[in-house]
C-alpha positions in Angstrom: 0.1 -0.2 0.2 1.8 3.4 -1.2 2.3 5.7 1.8 0.3 8.5 2.2 2.0 11.9 1.7 1.4 15.6 2.3 0.8 16.0 -1.7 -2.2 13.7 -1.1 -3.6 15.5 1.6 -3.5 18.7 -0.4 -4.8 17.3 -3.7 -8.1 16.1 -1.7 -8.7 19.1 0.4 -8.3 21.2 -2.9 -5.5 23.6 -1.1 -1.4 23.9 -1.6 1.1 21.9 0.2 1.9 24.8 2.1 -1.2 25.5 3.4 -1.2 21.6 5.0 1.9 21.9 6.3 1.1 25.4 8.1 -1.9 23.5 9.3 0.1 20.7 10.4 2.4 23.1 12.4 -0.7 25.0 13.9 0.0 28.2 12.1 -3.6 29.3 11.3 -3.3 32.9 11.5 -4.2 33.5 8.1 -6.2 30.2 7.0 -9.9 30.5 7.5 -11.7 28.1 9.8 -13.5 26.5 6.6 -10.1 25.6 5.3 -8.8 24.3 8.9 -11.9 22.0 9.1 -11.4 20.8 5.4 -8.1 19.7 6.0 -8.9 18.3 9.5 -11.6 16.0 7.8 -9.2 14.7 4.9 -6.7 14.0 7.5 -9.0 11.9 9.4 -10.6 10.3 6.3 -7.1 9.4 4.8 -5.9 8.4 8.3 -2.6 10.5 7.5 -0.2 10.2 9.9 2.9 13.3 9.3 6.4 12.3 9.1 7.7 13.5 12.4 11.3 12.9 11.8 11.0 15.0 8.1 9.3 17.7 9.8 11.8 17.9 12.9 14.7 18.1 10.6 13.3 21.0 8.4 12.4 22.9 11.6 15.6 22.1 13.0 13.2 20.9 16.2 12.6 17.7 17.8 9.4 18.7 19.8 10.8 16.7 22.5 12.1 17.8 25.7 14.2 15.8 28.1 13.6 15.4 32.2 16.7 14.3 34.3 15.4 13.9 37.9 18.1 13.2 40.6 15.5 10.7 42.6 12.2 9.3 41.1 10.9 8.3 44.4 10.2 11.9 45.5 7.0 12.9 45.9 8.3 16.1 44.6 9.6 14.7 41.4 6.6 12.6 40.6 4.3 15.9 40.9 6.6 18.1 38.9 7.1 15.7 36.2 3.3 15.3 36.0 2.9 19.0 35.5 5.7 19.4 33.4 4.5 16.5 30.9 0.9 17.9 30.7 1.9 21.4 30.2 4.1 20.6 27.4 2.1 18.0 25.6 -0.4 20.6 25.3 1.7 22.5 23.1 2.5 19.1 21.0 6.0 18.4 23.0 6.6 15.0 24.1 9.3 14.4 27.0 12.0 11.9 27.8 12.2 11.1 31.8 15.9 9.7 33.0 16.5 8.9 36.3 20.0 9.7 37.7 19.8 8.0 40.9 21.6 11.0 42.4 24.8 10.2 40.3 26.5 12.9 38.6 28.1 10.9 36.3 24.8 9.1 35.3 23.4 12.6 34.8 26.1 13.6 32.5 25.9 10.4 30.1 22.1 11.3 30.2 22.8 14.8 29.1 24.9 13.8 26.3 22.3 11.2 25.3 19.8 13.6 25.0 21.7 16.4 23.6 23.0 13.9 20.8 19.4 13.0 20.5 18.9 16.7 19.7 16.1 17.8 22.1 14.7 20.8 22.3 15.6 21.7 25.9 16.6 19.9 29.3 14.9 20.3 32.3 17.1 19.0 35.1 16.8 18.1 39.0 21.1 18.7 39.3 22.8 15.6 41.2 26.2 17.3 40.2 27.8 19.9 42.2 30.4 20.6 39.7 29.5 23.8 37.1 31.5 22.5 33.9 28.8 20.2 32.3 26.0 22.9 32.7 28.4 25.7 31.6 28.9 24.1 28.6 25.0 23.9 27.8 24.7 27.6 29.1 27.8 28.4 26.7 26.1 27.2 23.9 22.7 28.8 24.6 20.8 25.7 25.0 17.3 26.0 26.6 18.3 24.6 30.4 15.8 25.0 33.2 17.0 23.6 37.0 14.1 22.2 39.2 14.5 21.8 43.1 18.2 22.1 43.6 20.6 24.7 42.5 24.8 24.6 41.2 27.4 27.1 42.8 28.3 29.0 39.7 25.5 28.3 37.3 22.8 31.0 36.4 20.0 29.9 34.6 16.1 29.3 35.2 15.8 27.7 38.3 12.3 26.7 40.4 12.6 25.7 44.1 10.9 26.4 47.5 11.8 28.6 50.0 13.7 26.2 52.1 14.4 27.7 55.1 10.5 29.4 55.1 9.5 25.8 55.2 11.5 25.0 58.5 10.5 28.1 60.2 7.2 27.4 59.2 7.4 23.9 60.7 9.2 25.1 63.9 7.0 28.0 64.4 4.1 25.3 64.8 6.0 23.2 67.2 7.0 26.2 69.5 3.5 27.0 69.2 2.3 23.7 70.7 5.0 24.4 73.6 7.8 22.4 72.2 11.5 23.3 73.4 13.4 20.0 72.4 13.2 19.9 68.7 15.3 17.5 66.6 15.9 17.4 62.8 16.5 14.5 60.6 17.6 14.7 57.2 19.5 12.9 54.4 23.1 13.5 54.2 24.1 16.7 52.7 26.0 15.4 50.3 29.5 15.9 48.6 28.2 19.4 47.1 25.6 20.2 49.8 22.1 19.4 48.2 20.4 22.6 47.8 16.9 21.9 49.7 18.8 19.9 52.4 21.5 22.7 53.1 18.8 25.1 53.3 16.6 23.1 55.6 19.5 22.5 57.9 20.4 26.0 57.8 16.7 27.2 58.2 16.6 24.8 61.4 19.4 26.6 63.0 17.9 30.0 62.3 14.6 29.3 63.6 15.6 27.7 66.8 17.9 30.8 67.5 14.9 32.8 66.4 12.9 31.2 68.9 15.3 31.3 71.5 16.1 27.7 71.6 19.3 26.0 72.4 20.9 24.3 69.4 22.3 21.1 70.3 24.4 18.8 67.8 22.4 15.6 69.1 19.5 16.8 67.9 20.7 17.5 64.2 21.3 14.2 62.1 22.0 13.9 58.6 22.2 10.3 57.7 21.6 7.9 54.9 18.3 6.4 54.4 19.1 2.8 55.6 20.5 4.6 58.7 17.5 6.3 59.8 16.2 3.6 62.4 19.5 3.7 64.0 19.2 7.3 64.4 16.2 7.4 66.1 17.1 4.7 68.4 20.0 7.3 69.6 17.7 10.2 69.6 15.2 8.6 71.6 17.7 7.2 74.2 19.0 10.3 74.8 19.1 11.7 78.6 16.6 14.4 77.2 15.2 12.8 74.0 13.4 15.3 71.7 9.5 15.7 72.4 9.2 17.0 68.5 10.8 15.7 65.3 10.9 17.7 61.9 11.8 15.4 58.8 13.4 17.1 56.2 11.4 15.5 53.0 9.1 12.9 52.6 11.5 9.7 52.4 12.9 10.6 55.6 9.3 10.8 56.9 8.2 7.4 55.6 11.2 6.2 57.5 9.9 7.6 60.8 6.6 6.4 60.4 8.0 2.7 59.9 10.1 3.2 62.9 7.2 4.5 64.8 5.0 1.5 64.0 7.9 -1.1 64.7 9.0 0.4 67.9 5.2 1.5 68.9 6.2 5.1 69.2 2.9 7.1 70.0 2.4 9.8 67.4 1.9 12.4 68.4 1.9 11.1 72.1 5.2 10.6 73.1 6.8 12.2 69.9 5.2 15.0 67.4 5.9 15.0 64.1 6.1 17.4 61.0 7.2 16.4 57.7 8.5 18.7 54.7 6.9 17.7 51.7 3.3 16.6 51.4 3.4 13.2 50.6 0.4 11.2 50.1 1.0 8.6 52.6 1.0 11.4 55.2 -2.7 11.8 54.8 -3.5 7.9 54.7 -0.8 7.4 58.2 -3.0 7.4 61.2 -3.2 9.9 62.5 -2.5 11.9 59.7 0.9 13.9 59.6 0.9 17.4 59.4 3.1 18.9 56.7 4.6 21.7 54.7 3.5 21.4 51.5 5.6 22.7 48.5 3.5 23.7 45.5 5.2 20.9 43.4 2.6 21.0 40.6 2.6 24.8 40.3 6.6 24.6 39.9 6.2 22.0 37.4 3.6 24.3 35.5 5.9 27.3 35.8 8.9 25.4 34.5 7.3 24.1 31.6 6.0 27.4 30.6 9.5 29.2 30.9 10.9 25.9 28.9 8.4 26.7 25.8 9.5 30.3 26.0 13.5 29.3 26.2 12.7 27.1 22.9 10.6 29.7 21.2 13.2 32.6 22.2 10.8 34.4 24.4 11.1 36.2 27.4 13.3 33.8 29.6 17.0 34.6 28.6 17.6 36.3 32.0 18.2 33.8 34.5 16.0 34.0 37.5 15.8 31.8 40.5 12.0 31.4 41.4 11.2 30.4 45.1 7.6 29.0 46.0 6.4 29.7 49.1 5.2 26.4 51.8 2.2 26.2 53.1 1.0 24.4 56.6 -0.8 21.3 56.1 -2.7 20.7 59.5 -2.6 17.4 60.5 -3.0 15.6 64.1 0.6 14.7 64.7 1.5 17.7 67.0 0.4 18.2 70.3 2.0 19.9 73.4 4.6 17.7 75.0 3.6 15.6 77.7 4.4 16.8 81.1 7.6 15.2 82.8 7.0 13.2 85.7 
């Protein structure tokens, strides 16, 4: 069976090839509604499938964007990707999603692969702390957007939470309920100090000082996921154990709740808990967990819109760091500390 071509569509619709081409590229400015409807009817009747590769080569566009995520397990990652994909698909752009597993070398390989495939732009949750790989993209004026993290020495469009404000909001809620012995549990800061972890630790120190509470090294823990259980054992066996605990992200919160179930730690009776990132499981747990929400979907939507502007050379060349405000999602995991016997 002969493969249908744009000439076949144009002939049957009674229009020129260029008019059909304009229709396929959604350039309707000088096209009447009657012509648009006629071409659409013919395409449906003939079941014509445009040659995407040929169109990409002609336009020097592939209508694809690469998303490289540092850890696809995070609630933030999932929600951002969903928003980015939804918004880009509305504009005829597909996404390729890659998970670097917090590995800078793996991320670099993905960058090289996606650039070789001529994707129109890259949205990266950076795993690396070295500027060189990103500098090459910026020097080449390649559309580049950062999500959730910053890299020292790199200025590009970046979208992330106001991390210090998120921690301050949590500490304010805990102190409002009368807590003073407040611990902070995070994943390791990383070789190059991963932005949210670094800023949340900094925010914890500032918030405690502003509340007039002493900083205790024993209450500040940054440990790998598999060591969180042991860290909690140590915290709760201190001569003066914390009465409240702030989980720096959803993965940490998940491990805390598993530990509480295994060890029969009563939340909030024995330990009040707040988590940063509004993970779905926080609503399911009994009691439902108070969280600090970051507007992940909105962040992803805005990142996609900026990427579209960069691809189309519209408003977006000036590097800006966009910080989104957190919000307190009240649950039932915080109450005043139990009176000492």
